[in-house]
FIMI-135721 format. One record per residue (C-alpha): residue number from 0; x, y, z. Coordinates in Angstrom, 2 decimals. Example, Ala and Ser with C-alpha at 12.3 -4.5 7.8 and 13.67 -1.06 7.14 Angstrom:
<rs>
pos | px | py | pz
0 | 12.30 | -4.50 | 7.80
1 | 13.67 | -1.06 | 7.14
</rs>
This chain:
<rs>
pos | px | py | pz
0 | 0.03 | 0.01 | -0.05
1 | 1.47 | 3.26 | -0.99
2 | 2.28 | 5.54 | 2.09
3 | 0.07 | 8.88 | 2.29
4 | 2.12 | 11.91 | 1.66
5 | 3.16 | 13.90 | 4.58
6 | 0.31 | 16.14 | 6.11
7 | 0.12 | 19.50 | 4.80
8 | -3.37 | 19.97 | 5.06
9 | -5.53 | 22.48 | 3.04
10 | -7.52 | 24.44 | 5.58
11 | -10.53 | 26.15 | 4.18
12 | -11.37 | 27.86 | 7.57
13 | -11.56 | 31.78 | 8.35
14 | -8.35 | 33.12 | 9.62
15 | -6.10 | 29.98 | 9.92
16 | -2.90 | 29.05 | 8.24
17 | -2.12 | 25.84 | 7.88
18 | 1.67 | 26.18 | 9.33
19 | 0.06 | 27.24 | 12.47
20 | -1.49 | 23.46 | 12.61
21 | 1.86 | 22.14 | 13.77
22 | 1.32 | 23.49 | 17.07
23 | -1.85 | 22.26 | 17.57
24 | -2.03 | 18.84 | 16.02
25 | 1.94 | 17.78 | 16.01
26 | 0.70 | 14.43 | 14.89
27 | 0.14 | 15.61 | 11.57
28 | 4.03 | 17.20 | 10.86
29 | 7.25 | 15.21 | 10.27
30 | 9.77 | 15.17 | 13.46
31 | 12.03 | 17.91 | 13.12
32 | 15.19 | 19.16 | 15.13
33 | 13.88 | 21.47 | 17.98
34 | 15.06 | 22.63 | 21.50
35 | 14.17 | 20.51 | 24.26
36 | 14.15 | 20.94 | 28.08
37 | 15.55 | 17.80 | 29.22
38 | 14.63 | 16.40 | 32.58
39 | 17.06 | 15.90 | 35.36
40 | 16.28 | 12.27 | 35.70
41 | 16.33 | 8.86 | 33.55
42 | 13.63 | 6.36 | 33.54
43 | 14.38 | 2.84 | 34.18
44 | 10.78 | 0.99 | 33.83
45 | 10.61 | -2.91 | 34.85
46 | 8.65 | -5.20 | 32.44
47 | 4.95 | -5.85 | 33.37
48 | 4.22 | -9.54 | 33.90
49 | 2.41 | -10.92 | 30.60
50 | -0.69 | -12.84 | 30.73
51 | 0.42 | -16.07 | 29.08
52 | 2.05 | -15.47 | 25.75
53 | -0.28 | -12.62 | 24.73
54 | 1.54 | -10.18 | 22.84
55 | 0.97 | -6.62 | 24.48
56 | -0.84 | -4.00 | 22.58
57 | 2.24 | -1.38 | 23.41
58 | 5.56 | -2.62 | 24.26
59 | 8.84 | -0.59 | 25.16
60 | 11.97 | -2.63 | 25.02
61 | 15.14 | -1.47 | 26.63
62 | 14.29 | 2.07 | 25.16
63 | 17.04 | 4.53 | 25.60
64 | 16.82 | 8.34 | 25.22
65 | 19.84 | 10.72 | 24.92
66 | 20.25 | 14.58 | 24.75
67 | 23.25 | 15.93 | 24.18
68 | 23.79 | 19.38 | 25.46
69 | 26.63 | 21.74 | 26.48
70 | 28.94 | 18.97 | 25.79
71 | 27.40 | 16.89 | 27.96
72 | 25.04 | 13.79 | 27.59
73 | 22.03 | 13.56 | 29.56
74 | 19.72 | 10.31 | 30.08
75 | 16.35 | 11.26 | 29.24
76 | 15.36 | 7.47 | 29.31
77 | 17.53 | 4.66 | 30.07
78 | 16.78 | 0.95 | 29.28
79 | 12.61 | 1.80 | 29.52
80 | 10.55 | -1.49 | 29.44
81 | 6.88 | -1.51 | 30.06
82 | 3.89 | -2.58 | 28.55
83 | 0.24 | -1.77 | 27.96
84 | -3.07 | -3.69 | 26.63
85 | -5.60 | -2.74 | 24.44
86 | -8.22 | -0.59 | 25.35
87 | -6.36 | -0.12 | 28.80
88 | -6.37 | 3.17 | 30.69
89 | -2.93 | 3.39 | 31.90
90 | -1.41 | 6.36 | 34.14
91 | 2.56 | 7.36 | 34.13
92 | 2.81 | 8.96 | 37.60
93 | 5.69 | 11.26 | 38.85
94 | 6.66 | 14.76 | 39.77
95 | 7.72 | 17.04 | 37.61
96 | 11.20 | 16.46 | 35.68
97 | 11.13 | 12.87 | 35.91
98 | 10.84 | 12.04 | 32.46
99 | 7.00 | 11.35 | 31.96
100 | 6.60 | 13.46 | 29.22
101 | 9.74 | 12.24 | 27.23
102 | 7.85 | 8.72 | 27.10
103 | 4.78 | 10.19 | 25.71
104 | 6.93 | 11.97 | 23.28
105 | 8.49 | 8.70 | 21.98
106 | 5.28 | 6.68 | 22.29
107 | 3.52 | 9.56 | 20.26
108 | 6.09 | 9.56 | 17.36
109 | 7.02 | 13.30 | 18.14
110 | 10.67 | 12.10 | 19.13
111 | 12.90 | 9.14 | 18.06
112 | 14.73 | 6.95 | 20.79
113 | 18.57 | 6.52 | 20.73
114 | 18.46 | 2.96 | 20.83
115 | 15.86 | 0.00 | 21.88
116 | 12.34 | -0.65 | 20.15
117 | 8.81 | 0.79 | 20.63
118 | 5.95 | -1.71 | 19.09
119 | 2.41 | -0.40 | 18.72
120 | -0.28 | -3.12 | 17.62
121 | 2.75 | -5.31 | 16.10
122 | 4.05 | -2.66 | 14.57
123 | 7.78 | -1.36 | 15.38
124 | 7.26 | 2.45 | 15.36
125 | 11.15 | 3.09 | 16.02
126 | 11.99 | 1.69 | 12.92
127 | 9.66 | 3.82 | 10.77
128 | 10.89 | 6.50 | 8.19
129 | 9.88 | 9.89 | 8.76
130 | 7.21 | 9.90 | 6.45
131 | 5.83 | 6.65 | 7.94
132 | 5.90 | 7.89 | 11.64
133 | 4.19 | 10.98 | 10.40
134 | 1.12 | 8.80 | 8.71
135 | 1.27 | 7.06 | 12.57
136 | 0.77 | 10.13 | 14.13
137 | -1.84 | 11.23 | 11.84
138 | -3.93 | 7.94 | 11.82
139 | -3.39 | 5.98 | 14.96
140 | -2.65 | 8.61 | 17.81
141 | -4.70 | 11.34 | 19.37
142 | -3.14 | 14.05 | 21.78
143 | -4.54 | 15.72 | 24.61
144 | -2.62 | 18.58 | 26.07
145 | -2.82 | 20.44 | 29.56
146 | -3.39 | 23.93 | 27.90
147 | -5.90 | 22.99 | 25.34
148 | -4.01 | 24.18 | 22.31
149 | -7.35 | 25.50 | 20.51
150 | -7.42 | 28.02 | 17.80
151 | -9.32 | 31.46 | 19.26
152 | -10.52 | 32.50 | 16.31
153 | -12.38 | 29.26 | 15.27
154 | -15.47 | 28.10 | 16.79
155 | -15.61 | 24.68 | 19.04
156 | -16.84 | 22.95 | 15.91
157 | -14.35 | 24.23 | 13.60
158 | -11.63 | 23.41 | 16.17
159 | -12.73 | 19.69 | 15.75
160 | -13.25 | 19.91 | 12.19
161 | -9.52 | 20.42 | 11.95
162 | -8.83 | 16.41 | 12.41
163 | -11.06 | 16.20 | 9.24
164 | -8.38 | 18.01 | 7.46
165 | -5.59 | 15.48 | 8.35
166 | -7.36 | 12.07 | 8.98
167 | -9.40 | 10.42 | 6.21
168 | -11.18 | 8.15 | 8.49
169 | -12.60 | 11.02 | 10.97
170 | -15.69 | 10.70 | 12.54
171 | -18.50 | 13.17 | 12.48
172 | -17.42 | 16.49 | 14.58
173 | -21.04 | 17.33 | 15.55
174 | -21.58 | 13.88 | 17.01
175 | -18.24 | 13.86 | 18.61
176 | -18.91 | 17.20 | 20.23
177 | -22.36 | 15.83 | 21.37
178 | -20.64 | 12.70 | 22.82
179 | -18.34 | 15.03 | 24.89
180 | -21.47 | 17.24 | 26.09
181 | -21.29 | 20.09 | 24.02
182 | -23.88 | 19.52 | 21.72
183 | -25.24 | 23.10 | 22.68
184 | -21.70 | 24.87 | 22.88
185 | -20.36 | 23.96 | 19.54
186 | -20.51 | 27.44 | 17.97
187 | -19.04 | 29.01 | 21.06
188 | -15.59 | 30.10 | 20.64
189 | -12.81 | 28.98 | 23.34
190 | -13.03 | 32.30 | 24.97
191 | -16.72 | 32.12 | 25.59
192 | -16.41 | 28.38 | 27.28
193 | -15.13 | 27.44 | 30.58
194 | -11.76 | 25.48 | 31.40
195 | -13.36 | 22.25 | 31.39
196 | -15.30 | 23.03 | 28.26
197 | -12.26 | 24.20 | 26.27
198 | -10.57 | 20.57 | 27.27
199 | -13.58 | 18.89 | 26.24
200 | -13.18 | 20.32 | 22.79
201 | -9.62 | 19.28 | 22.87
202 | -10.49 | 15.88 | 23.75
203 | -13.30 | 15.88 | 21.19
204 | -10.72 | 16.81 | 18.59
205 | -8.43 | 13.78 | 19.35
206 | -11.17 | 11.53 | 19.19
207 | -12.73 | 13.04 | 15.93
208 | -9.75 | 11.22 | 14.47
209 | -10.90 | 8.05 | 15.74
210 | -7.37 | 6.74 | 17.24
211 | -6.55 | 3.83 | 18.42
212 | -4.12 | 5.37 | 21.06
213 | -4.97 | 8.48 | 23.19
214 | -2.06 | 10.08 | 24.86
215 | -3.08 | 12.85 | 27.52
216 | -0.33 | 15.00 | 29.21
217 | -1.26 | 16.56 | 32.55
218 | -4.92 | 16.52 | 30.66
219 | -6.45 | 17.85 | 34.46
220 | -3.55 | 20.11 | 35.28
221 | -5.21 | 23.47 | 34.36
222 | -8.47 | 22.49 | 35.81
223 | -10.14 | 22.70 | 38.96
224 | -11.13 | 19.63 | 41.10
225 | -14.89 | 19.50 | 39.75
226 | -13.85 | 19.92 | 36.35
227 | -11.22 | 17.60 | 36.31
228 | -13.07 | 14.81 | 37.56
229 | -15.26 | 15.32 | 34.57
230 | -12.60 | 15.45 | 32.14
231 | -11.43 | 12.20 | 33.95
232 | -14.87 | 10.74 | 33.50
233 | -14.85 | 11.20 | 29.97
234 | -11.41 | 9.76 | 29.15
235 | -12.74 | 6.65 | 31.38
236 | -15.76 | 6.47 | 29.41
237 | -13.54 | 6.76 | 26.06
238 | -11.48 | 3.82 | 27.17
239 | -13.96 | 1.46 | 28.52
240 | -16.77 | 1.91 | 25.25
241 | -14.66 | 2.41 | 22.46
242 | -11.57 | -0.09 | 23.69
243 | -9.40 | 2.97 | 23.00
244 | -5.90 | 2.66 | 24.76
245 | -5.65 | 5.62 | 26.46
246 | -2.24 | 6.92 | 28.62
247 | -2.47 | 9.71 | 31.05
248 | 0.62 | 11.40 | 31.99
249 | 0.48 | 13.12 | 35.37
250 | 1.65 | 14.33 | 38.83
251 | -1.72 | 13.92 | 40.71
252 | -1.82 | 10.86 | 42.51
253 | -5.38 | 11.14 | 43.00
254 | -5.77 | 10.06 | 39.49
255 | -4.32 | 6.79 | 40.12
256 | -7.21 | 4.64 | 41.26
257 | -8.93 | 5.05 | 38.21
258 | -6.37 | 3.34 | 36.09
259 | -6.12 | -0.23 | 35.20
260 | -2.04 | 0.10 | 35.20
261 | -0.21 | 2.61 | 37.44
262 | 3.39 | 3.06 | 36.41
263 | 5.10 | 5.05 | 39.30
264 | 8.01 | 7.26 | 38.28
265 | 10.44 | 9.00 | 41.02
266 | 14.05 | 10.25 | 40.50
267 | 14.25 | 8.46 | 37.18
268 | 13.44 | 5.16 | 38.56
269 | 10.12 | 3.17 | 38.89
270 | 8.92 | 2.42 | 42.22
271 | 6.13 | 0.27 | 41.39
272 | 4.16 | -0.85 | 38.33
273 | 0.66 | -1.89 | 39.45
274 | -2.15 | -3.76 | 37.65
275 | -5.54 | -2.88 | 39.31
276 | -8.28 | -5.40 | 38.64
277 | -10.87 | -3.17 | 40.19
278 | -10.28 | 0.43 | 38.77
279 | -12.10 | 2.92 | 40.79
280 | -14.97 | 5.22 | 39.64
281 | -14.73 | 9.02 | 39.25
282 | -17.16 | 9.05 | 41.83
283 | -14.76 | 7.21 | 44.53
284 | -11.92 | 9.73 | 43.93
285 | -10.85 | 12.04 | 46.40
286 | -9.06 | 15.05 | 44.83
</rs>
C-alpha cells in the first residue's frame, strides 16, 4: 500500500494558516530538530508481567533516549521497559522533571529513541521512516494537552473539524461534540467556554480522528477538581466504551485509582508497576 504524503492539510477555515497546525496537532507534521527541555532524571522501567504468551498492545523494549547539550550527554530515558494492553487506561505517575513527557513523546512518535524498540499493535514504530512516522501520528494517535491548544478565532466545531483535514477516517465532528457534552456549545469560541469545556473540545478534536491510542499530557493540570473529574470521567468512558488505549501522564496521585495500570516514577526510577483489577469510579476519587 503506498504511503500517504506528509500531512500538509489544506484548511479552508477563516483566519487560519496551515502552518499553525504544527503547534495544535503535532501528529500531522514530520519530526524535526527542536530545542528540548531535558529532564534531570532518567527512567528505568520494569517490564510488566505478561498474561500467558499474549503480546501486549504497546511494548517498550530497552528504550534509551539521550540528549546532548553543553558537551554533556543526559539520559532522559535509560533502558525503559513496560507494556500496556489494548483498551486499557494507564497512568504514568511522577513529579515534574521525572521524564514522563519524554515517554509520551516517544510513544506518540514526536521524538525518536537513541536505542531500543517501541512496538505498537505489532508495528515497530522505532524503525519507521519520517514519512511513515507522520502517517502513524496522523492515523493512529490522538493527543490531549494541558493547555488545550485551541485556535481562538475558530468555534468549538471548527476546532474539531481540523481533524477532518488530516485524517481520512475522521468521525463526524458534530456527533463527537455531542458525545462529550458540548452539543449546545459547538458554535461558541474558546473565550466563551470554561476551562473544562475547552478541554472537552480538545478531547473531542483528538477523538474525531478515531485514534487507537489517546495520549494525554496532564489533561487536568489546568482545571479545578470538579471540572478535572468531569474530564477524567470522559477519558475513562472513552477507554471502556470504545476500547481506545488511553495513557495519562500526570503528577496527581489522586488519579491513580482510576487506572488499570499505574507506573510510578520517582527520581528517574520505577517505584512500582501496579495492575488494578478493579479500577475506581470517578465518584470514588478523593481529589
